[in-house]
C-alpha distance (Angstrom), angle and dihedral (degrees) to the residues before:
residue distance angle dihedral
X1 . . .
X2 3.80 . .
X3 3.80 129.5 .
X4 3.75 115.7 -140.6
X5 3.81 127.0 -169.0
X6 3.78 111.2 -137.6
X7 3.80 136.5 -168.5
X8 3.78 114.3 -168.0
X9 3.77 129.7 175.7
X10 3.80 111.8 -171.5
X11 3.76 123.5 165.8
X12 3.80 91.5 -22.2
X13 3.83 94.8 -52.1
X14 3.79 110.6 122.3
X15 3.78 116.8 -153.2
X16 3.78 103.6 -174.8
X17 3.76 136.8 176.2
X18 3.74 95.4 3.0
X19 3.76 124.3 151.3
X20 3.75 116.5 -141.2
X21 3.77 121.3 -165.2
X22 3.76 109.9 -138.2
X23 3.77 140.9 172.4
X24 3.78 91.3 -127.4
X25 3.76 142.7 -52.2
X26 3.79 114.7 -34.6
X27 3.80 94.0 8.5
X28 3.84 92.3 142.5
X29 3.78 126.4 -148.1
X30 3.79 120.3 29.7
X31 3.81 123.8 -145.1
X32 3.78 129.6 -158.2
X33 3.77 117.0 -107.9
X34 3.82 100.0 -145.4
X35 3.78 127.6 143.2
X36 3.80 116.0 -143.8
X37 3.78 117.8 -122.8
X38 3.76 133.1 -176.2
X39 3.78 118.0 -59.9
X40 3.82 108.9 -111.4
X41 3.81 109.6 -94.7
X42 3.79 114.2 -88.2
X43 3.83 93.3 7.6
X44 3.80 130.6 123.8
X45 3.79 136.7 -170.1
X46 3.80 87.1 -127.8
X47 3.78 109.4 99.8
X48 3.79 146.4 74.3
X49 3.80 119.1 -74.5
X50 3.84 126.9 -170.4
X51 3.80 132.3 -139.4
X52 3.85 121.2 173.8
X53 3.84 93.3 -126.6
X54 3.80 104.1 28.1
X55 3.79 94.7 41.5
X56 3.79 122.9 -153.7
X57 3.80 114.7 -0.7
X58 3.82 108.8 -157.1
X59 3.83 110.7 -157.3
X60 3.80 132.6 -177.0
X61 3.80 125.8 -174.8
X62 3.79 127.1 -154.5
X63 3.80 118.2 179.4
X64 3.82 105.0 -46.5
X65 3.82 95.0 -21.8
X66 3.80 128.1 90.8
X67 3.81 126.9 -170.1
X68 3.78 127.4 -172.8
X69 3.79 145.8 173.6
X70 3.79 134.1 -161.6
X71 3.78 140.1 -179.2
X72 3.79 119.7 -149.9
X73 3.80 115.2 -112.3
X74 3.83 90.6 -119.3
X75 3.84 89.2 53.0
X76 3.83 91.4 -125.0
X77 3.80 96.4 123.6
X78 3.77 146.3 2.5
X79 3.77 130.3 -148.8
X80 3.74 146.2 -168.1
X81 3.77 134.6 -152.5
X82 3.78 136.9 -173.1
X83 3.74 131.5 -176.7
X84 3.76 152.0 137.1
X85 3.80 125.1 -87.3
X86 3.78 127.7 -146.6
X87 3.80 111.9 -176.5
X88 3.80 107.2 -53.3
X89 3.83 95.9 -14.1
X90 3.80 126.7 88.5
X91 3.81 121.3 -170.4
X92 3.80 111.9 -165.0
X93 3.78 148.0 169.4
X94 3.81 118.7 -133.4
X95 3.79 140.9 -168.2
X96 3.80 126.8 -167.3
X97 3.82 121.9 -161.0
X98 3.81 125.2 -158.8
X99 3.78 115.6 -134.4
X100 3.81 114.0 -118.0
X101 3.81 96.0 15.4
X102 3.80 131.8 108.7
X103 3.78 132.6 -175.4
X104 3.79 133.0 41.6
X105 3.81 96.1 -38.3
X106 3.83 92.9 52.2
X107 3.82 93.8 83.3
X108 3.79 138.1 33.7
X109 3.77 127.5 -170.3
X110 3.74 144.3 -176.1
X111 3.76 146.0 136.1
X112 3.79 134.7 -80.4
X113 3.76 147.9 160.1
X114 3.79 139.6 -134.0
X115 3.78 130.3 -157.2
X116 3.82 112.0 -153.3
X117 3.83 109.6 -137.1
X118 3.77 135.8 177.0
X119 3.80 111.8 -176.0
X120 3.81 96.0 151.1
X121 3.77 133.5 5.3
X122 3.81 96.5 -55.9
X123 3.84 121.0 67.7
X124 3.81 117.5 -135.0
X125 3.78 139.2 -165.9
X126 3.78 112.3 -138.2
X127 3.78 116.5 -173.0
X128 3.76 151.4 108.8
X129 3.78 139.7 -111.7
X130 3.77 131.3 -152.2
X131 3.78 137.0 -170.0
X132 3.81 124.9 -100.1
X133 3.82 109.5 -19.9
X134 3.81 96.0 -11.1
X135 3.79 116.3 105.2
X136 3.81 96.2 -166.9
X137 3.78 134.9 50.7
X138 3.79 114.0 98.1
X139 3.79 130.1 37.0
X140 3.80 119.4 -110.7
X141 3.81 112.3 -171.3
X142 3.82 120.3 174.4
X143 3.80 134.6 -178.5
X144 3.82 119.4 -144.2
X145 3.80 115.8 -117.9
X146 3.79 104.3 -135.7
X147 3.81 98.0 -159.6
X148 3.81 100.3 42.8
X149 3.80 128.0 91.8
X150 3.82 119.1 -149.4
X151 3.79 117.3 -107.9
X152 3.81 110.7 -177.0
X153 3.81 90.8 -178.4
X154 3.82 91.3 61.2
X155 3.81 90.0 74.1
X156 3.80 116.5 66.1
X157 3.77 142.1 151.0
X158 3.79 90.0 -101.5
X159 3.79 113.7 115.8
X160 3.82 106.6 -93.0
X161 3.78 120.5 -116.1
X162 3.77 96.3 18.2
X163 3.81 91.2 -151.8
X164 3.78 97.8 96.1
X165 3.79 88.1 -120.8
X166 3.83 113.2 151.8
X167 3.79 111.8 -104.7
X168 3.79 95.0 38.0
X169 3.77 101.0 -66.9
X170 3.79 104.0 -44.9
X171 3.76 108.2 153.7
């Protein structure tokens, strides 16, 4: 197995300095090699999780399925994911849409995974996302917000802010 360093710029998303384990040159999509464990006692995938770039990720689980939405902290894009959970592992597909853009470069998509962990008081999602059919590539680590309830409808394709203020409505 070879390790390859990759730099990809796709639709404005920079995936830099990542190492991808592959079976050889040109082997195509990469999948995560994670083994599901037990979900931490009393925990649920339903909640709001924070990442400094991707903002608040609102997730809701139903049976073995989980859906989620996020809006980047700089209000440049919003995204959605859906996947299937097994224990403390969620494998998902995702799409991110850029506000104010249309056409092929307006959206990017891929696959990813999260491992739900609780080593202290605060639960965390530790995972990766990749472009197209790859499930790995860039780290995506989130911290659960204990006093927030998910609201999938709060994140839409409507231009954020609505005030015409530069920077997406920050005042």
